[in-house]
VEXLOTOR-301224 format. One record per residue: x, y, z of N, C-alpha, C in turn. Coordinates in steps of 0.1 Angstrom, whole numbers, plus 5000, padded with zeros to 4 digits. Example, Ala and Ser with C-alpha at 12.3 -4.5 7.8 and 13.67 -1.06 7.14 Angstrom:
<lolos>
513249435078512349555078513249675078;512849785071513749895071512950005079;
</lolos>
This chain:
<lolos>
469946884771468946924761468247044766;468247164759467547284762466547314752;465447384756464347434747464547584745;464447624733464547764730463647794718;463147924717462247964706463147994694;462647964682463447984670462448054660;462948124650462248184639462748144626;462248034620462747984607462248074596;462748054584462348134572461048074567;459948154567458648104563458148164549;459048234542458548304530457848224520;458348094517457748014506456547934511;456847834520455747734524454647804531;454947904539453847964547452848044538;453348114528452448184519451648094511;452147974507451447874499450247824507;450547784520449447724529448447834532;448847954534447848064537446948084524;447448074512446648084500445647974499;446047854502445147734502444047754512;444347804524443347824534442347924530;442848034524441848134519441048084508;441548004499440847944488439747854493;440047764502439047674507437947754515;438247854522437247934530436348004520;436948064510436048134500435148034492;435747914489434947814481433747774490;433947754503432947704512431847814513;432247934514431248044515430448054502;431148044491430548064478429447954476;429847824478428947714476427747724485;427947764498426947774507425847884503;426347994499425448104495424748064482;425448004473424847974460423747874462;423947764470422947654471421747704479;422047774490420947824498420147934492;420647984480419848084473418648014465;418747884463417747804456416947724466;415947654462415247564470415947424470;416647394480417447264479416547144481;416847034475416146904478417046824487;416546714491417346624501418646584496;418846554483420046504478421146614477;420546734474421546854474422046884488;421046874498421446904511422546804516;422346684513423246574517424646604510;424646644498425946664491426646784497;425846894501426447004507427046974521;426346884528426946844541428246774539;428346684530429546614527430746714523;430346804514431346904509431846994521;430947024530431347114541432247034550;432046904553432946824561434346824555;434346804542435646794535436446934536;435647044535436347174536436847194550;436047154560436447174574437747094577;437746964571438946884573440246944567;440047004555441147064548441647184556;440647264561441047384569441847344581;441447234588442047194600443547154597;443747084585445147044581445947164579;445347274573446147394570446547464583;445547464593445847534606446947454613;446947314612447947244619449347264613;449347274599450647304592451147444596;450247544597450647674601451247674615;450547604624451047614638452347544640;452647444631453947384633455147474629;454847574621456047664617455847804623;454947814633454747944639455947994646;456348124646457448174653457348154668;456148144674456048134688456147994693;456347894684456447754688457847734694;457947634703459247594709459747464702;460947474698461547364691462747314699;462747184702463847134710465147124702;466247184707467447184700468547134711;469547074706470647024715471647134715;471947184727472947294729473947254739;475247274736476347244745476447334757;476547284768476647364780478047404782;478347534777479747574776480347594790;479547644800480147684813480647554820;480047444817480547324824481847274818;482147314806483347274799484447374798;484247494805485247594805486547544812;487647554806488947514813489047584826;489447514837489547564850490947544856;491647654859493047644864493047644880;492047704885491947714900492847824906;492847944900493748044906492948174905;493448274913492848414912494048504909;493848584899495048654893494948804896;496148864895496349004896497549054888;497449164882498549214874499649254884;500949224881502049254890502449404888;502649474898503049614897504449634902;504949754901506349784905506649744920;505649774928505849744943506049594945;505149514939505249374940506549324935;507049374924508249324918509449364927;509349484933510449534941510549444954;509449414960509449334972509849194970;509549144958509848994955511148984947;511949094945513149094937512949024923;511849064917511449014904511949114893;512849074884513549164875512949164861;511749104859511149104846509949204845;509749244832508649344830507349284826;507149154829505849094825505648984836;504448934836504048824846502748854853;502148754858500848764865500948704879;500548784889500648744903499448654907;499748534913498748454919498248514932;497048564932496448624944495748524953;495648404947495048294955495048164947;495048054954494947924947493847844953;492947784945491847704950492347574955;492047544967492447414973491847294966;492747204962492347094954492147114940;492447234935492247264921493447224913;493447244899494547204891495847264895;495847404898497047474901497647424915;496747394924497147344937497747204936;497247124928497746984926499146994919;499347104910500547114903501647184912;501347224924502347274933502447424933;501547494926501547644926500947694939;501447814943501047864956500748014954;499948064964499648214964500948284965;501148394957502348474957503348434946;503048324939503848284927503548384915;504548404907504348484895504348394883;503248384875503248304863503948384852;504948324846505748384836505348334822;505148204821504748144808503648044810;502748024800501647934801501547864788;501947734787501947654775502947714765;504047764769505047824760504847964756;503748024760503448164757503648254769;504248374767504448464778503148514784;503048514797501848564804502148714807;501948804798502348944799501549014809;500248984810499349054820498148964822;497249004831496248914836495248874825;494848974816493848934806494548844795;495848854793496448764784496448624789;496748604802496848474808495348414808;494348494810493048444810492648394796;493048464786492848424772493548294769;494748274774495548154771494848034778;494248054790493547944797492347904789;491548004784490347974777490547914763;491847934758492147874745492347724746;492547674758492747524760491447454762;491547324764490347234767490547164780;489447134786489447054798490146924796;491146894805491946774804493246804797;493546914791494846944785495946954796;497046904792498246914800499047044796;499347134805499947254801501247274810;502347314804503547344811503447494816;503747514828503747654834505047684840;505547804835506847854841506447964851;507047954863506648054873507948094881;507748204889508848264897508448254912;509348204920509148194934510448194942;510548284952511748294961512948314952;512848414943514048454934514548334925;513648234923514048124914512948104903;513348064891512348034881512247884880;510947834881510647694881509547664871;509347534868508347484859507547374865;506347364861505447254865504447224854;503847114855502747074845501447054853;500447114847499047094854498147044843;497046984848495946934840494747024842;494247094832493147184833491847104836;491147154846489847084850488647154845;487547114850486247184846485847284858;485347394854485047494863484047454873;484247484886483347454897483147584905;482047654902481747784908481847784923;481547684930481547684945482947714950;483947664943485347684948485747834948;485047914940485448054939485048124952;484148074960483748144972484848144982;485848064981486948054990487848184989;487848254978488648364976487948494971;486648484970485848594965484648624975;484348744976483248784984481948804977;480848744982479548744975478748854982;478248954974477449054980476049014982;475149094988473749064990473049054977;473449124967472849124954473349004946;474248924951474748804944475848834935;476348954935477448984926478748944933;479748904924481048864929481948984928;482649014940483549124940484949074944;485849114936487249074939487949174948;488549134958489249224967490649254962;490849384960492149434955493149444967;494349394965495349394975495949534976;495949584988496549724991497949714994;498749804989500249804991500549885003;501649825010502149895022503449975018;503749975005504950055001506249965000;507350024996508549954994509750025000;509550135007510650195014511050335008;512050395014512450525010513350595020;513350725020514150805029513950955028;514451025038514151175037514951245048;514851375048515251465059514151445069;514551435082513551415092513751515103;512851615104512851705116512051645127;512651655140512051595151511851705162;510651725166510351815178510551725190;511451775199511851695210511651775223;511051705233510751765246511351695258;512651715260513351655272513151745284;513451695296513351775308514651835311;514751975309516052045311515952135324;515152115333514952195345516252205353;516852085355518152085363519252155357;519452145344520452215336520252365337;518952405335518652545335518952605349;518652525360518952575373520452595376;521252505371522752525372523152645364;522652665352523052785344522552915351;521352905357520853025364521753065375;522352975383523253005393524553055388;524853025375526153075369525953215362;524753275364524553405359523753415346;523353295341522553295329521053325333;520253345323518753365326518153235331;516953255337516253145344516053025335;515653045323515352935314516252955302;517552915303518452945292518052865280;517752735281517352655270515852615272;515052625261513652605262513252465268;512352475278511752355284510552305277;510052385267508952335259509252255247;510552235245511052155233511752235223;512452165214513152235203513252135191;513652185180513652105168515052045164;515051915164516251845160516251825145;517351825138517451805124518151665122;517551585113518051455111517651395097;517951275096517551205083517551055086;517050985076516950835077516250775065;516250645066515650565055515350425059;514550355051514150225055513750145042;513850015043513449935031512649815036;511849755027511049635031511849505032;511449425042511949295043510849185042;509649235037508549145034507549145045;506249115040505149095049504849215058;505049335052504749455059505849505069;506949435070508049475079509049555072;509549665078510549755073511649775083;512949765078514049795086514849905080;515449985089516250105084517050165096;517250295094518050365105517750515104;517950585114517750725114518550795126;518850925125519550995135519151145134;519351215146518951355146519751415157;519951555156520751625166520351765167;520751825178520451965181521652035188;521852165186522952235193522452385194;522652435206522352575208523252635219;523552765218524452835228523852965232;524153005244523753135250524953195257;524953325257526053405264525453495274;526353535283525953635293527253705298;527053825305528253895311528253865326;529453855332529553825346530653905353;530453955365531554015372532353915379;533553895374534453785379535353845390;535153795402535953845414537153745415;538353795415539553705416540753785420;541853705423543053765426543953775414;544453895411545253905399546653855401;547553885391548853825392549753885403;549254005408550054075419549454025432;548453935433547853885445546853985451;546354075443545454175448544054125443;543054135452541654105449541154195438;540654145427540254225416538854175410;538254265403536954225397537054265382;536654165374536754185359535354145353;534954225344533654185336534054085325;533553965327533953855317532753805309;533053735299531953675291531853525294;530653485296530353335298529453285287;529753165282528853105272528552965276;527352925273526852785276526352725263;526852605260526452535248525852395251;524652375246523952255249523852175236;524152045237524051955225523351825229;522551775220521851645222521851575208;521951445208521951375195521551225199;520951165189520651015190520550955176;520650825176520550755163520450605166;520050525156519950385158519250315146;518950185149518250105139516750105142;516050115131514550115132513949995127;512849945133512049835128510549875129;509849855118508449905117507549795110;506349785115505349705108504249795103;504049785089503149875083501849805080;500749885079499449845076498849935066;498249885055497649965045496249995049;495950125052494650165056493750185044;494350235033493650255021494650265010;494250304998495250314987496250424989;495750524997496550644999497250655013;496650585023497050605037497750475041;498850485048499550375054499950405069;499650315078500050335092501050235096;501750265107502750165112502950185127;503550085133504050095147505450025147;506350085155507650025155508550085166;509850085164510750135175512050165169;512850245176514250275173515050215185;516150155182517050105192518450155189;519050235198520350285195520950355207;521650465205522350535215522150685213;522450765224522450905223523450965233;523551105232524451175240523951305244;524051345256523651475262524851545267;525051675264526251745269525951895271;526551955281526552095283527952145286;528352245279529652305280529652445284;530352485294530352625299531852675298;531952795293533252855292533153005296;534353045302534453185306535653245301;535553375295536753435289536853575294;538053615298538353755302539253805291;538753915285539553975274540054115278;540954165270541654295274540954415269;539754395265538954515260538654505246;538654615239538454615225539554545217;539154465208540154395200540854495190;542154485190542954565180542954495166;543454565156543454505143544354375144;544054275136544754155137545654145124;546954145127547954135116548353995113;547853935102548153795099549553765095;550353875092551753845087552753885098;552453995105553454055114553653965127;552653955135552753875147551353825152;550853725144549453675148549453605162;550553545166550553485179550453585190;551253695189551253805198549853875199;549253895187547953955187546953865195;547053735193546153645200546353655215;547653645220547953655234547553785241;547653895234547354025240545854045241;545053965233543653985234542953905245;543553785248542853705258543853685270;543353715282544153695294543953565300;542653525301542353395309541053335303;541053205303539853125298539753005307;538452985312538152875320536952795314;537052665314536052575308535552475318;534352435316533752325324532752255315;532752125314531852045306531251925313;530051895309529351775314528851695302;529151565302528751475291528151345297;527151295290526551175294526051095282;526450965281526050885270524850785275;523950755266522750675269522550565259;521950465264521250365255519850415253;519350425240518050485237517150385231;515850395235514850305230513650405227;513050395215512050495212510850415205;509850375212508650325205507850445198;507250405187506550515179505550465170;504650555166503550515156503650615145;503250575133503450665121502150655112;501850765106500850775095501350845083;501250785072501750845059500650855049;500650975042499750995031500550995018;500150905009500850894996500350994986;501151084982500851184972500951124958;502051054955502250984943503150864945;503750804935504550684936505850714943;506350834944507650864950507650964961;506451024964506451124974505251114983;505551124996504451125006504651225017;503651235026503751325038503651225050;504651235058504751145069504651215083;503851165092503751215105504051095115;504751125126505151025135505251085149;504751005159504851035173505450925181;506350965191506950855199507450905212;508050825220508550865233509950805235;510950895237512350845239512550805253;513050685255513450645269514950615268;515650635279517050625279517650565292;518850505291519450455303520950485301;521550535312522950575312523750485322;524550395318525250305327526350365335;526850485330528050545337527750675343;526650735340526350875346527150985339;527151095345527751215339529351205340;529951255330531451265330531751415329;532651465338532951615339534351645337;534651755330536051805329536051955332;537151995339537352135342538752175337;538752275327539952315321540752195315;539952105309540651995302540951875311;540751885324541151785334539851715339;539851585339538651505344538451535359;537251565363536951575377535751495381;535551465394534351395398533251485400;532051445395530851525396530051485408;529651575416528851555428527451625426;526451555429525051615428524851665414;525151575404524951615390523451635386;523251705375521851735371521051605368;519851605373518951485370518251505357;519151495346518651515332519051395324;517951345317518151225309517751265294;517651165286517151195272515651155271;515051125282513551085282512751205277;511851185268510951295263510151245251;509151325248508251295237508951345224;508651285213509151325200507951325190;508051425181506951445171507651485158;507251415147507851435134506751455123;506951555114506051565103506951625091;506851565080507651615069507451525056;508251555046508151475033508851345035;508451255026509051115026509151085011;510451065007510751034993510750874991;509650824986509450684984508050654990;507750524992506450484997506650355005;
</lolos>
């Protein structure tokens, strides 16, 4: 039972009582003035006193009647406490978006995601869990959050409702009994601010995967290789010891709960040439010197499987840590060519084989190759520009292990390598570039 102020219609009864009050007041004043204008005797005075009492009683009754219908009076009315009877399902809802549907393999374009379930509430008793997608409520499609809220409010406390929901790539049904709302339960899944306002925490997405071209700045230790090349007549630092840019690509996809699995690979190749005075014995057994061309080609490549754990820092920024596990290869090839001087015109129809033989007298080759097992721990930060494009930056360190060491060949024949270069694939890696996906 609640009290509230009301303002009833006073147009008829109120005006009538006011008129009676004014009439009685004017009559009293008129009689008083008329009588006291003459010399009253005792009987007249007695009669006036009685008349005055009657007028006062009548005025009091009018005032009481007026006060009973005054707009400022409080009238007790019986009012239904609606909040106590609001149907209560015991869930916290969120509209499902493309990323949620992708991660959960949900193929429908409608549904409401359960962001939380109140322990002991109707939904909990019916077997619903956080992460379920409500598809239908009482035979009606739950197209979005507001629609499901309206469907719940359209029911009554105690109603039995059939609910169709999606979980683990299966569609299931259950029946729940709507309860009465209990505000204290909401504190389990909602944050109360200092001002007493209820704020719902929005779930941040960690993305769904993607792929891209991946440039990698790589800094291995090439001092030993450069020292060997320097002894062979090349410049002191043939290949940069400050790093170089590998070109690669890769992709990854979500496996749930912020974990992503994928693969990537990258490689680099560069060559340098120099001139060298080759001292040798010619075909006649005479010591001779020839100016020859030497070239050195360096190659490095790696690839493997990646595993990452992502964290949503905000709606736009996502960070992760993870690793690559795979294999790599390091190689250096050196070749020397003695040619007959200026090349003559090459006749493709007359004698191409003779033209080739007459241009090259001698060629010598030497190659070093080493295969590695590679492990690369790394951290990543990505900025999301829109739903399909981001900017990705990554830093890591490549570690390697070679079970067999260097393999060497001279002029196509395998030879044993002694005092090989102390060069591995260990080195820092840095990546920044576009990412198609999120």
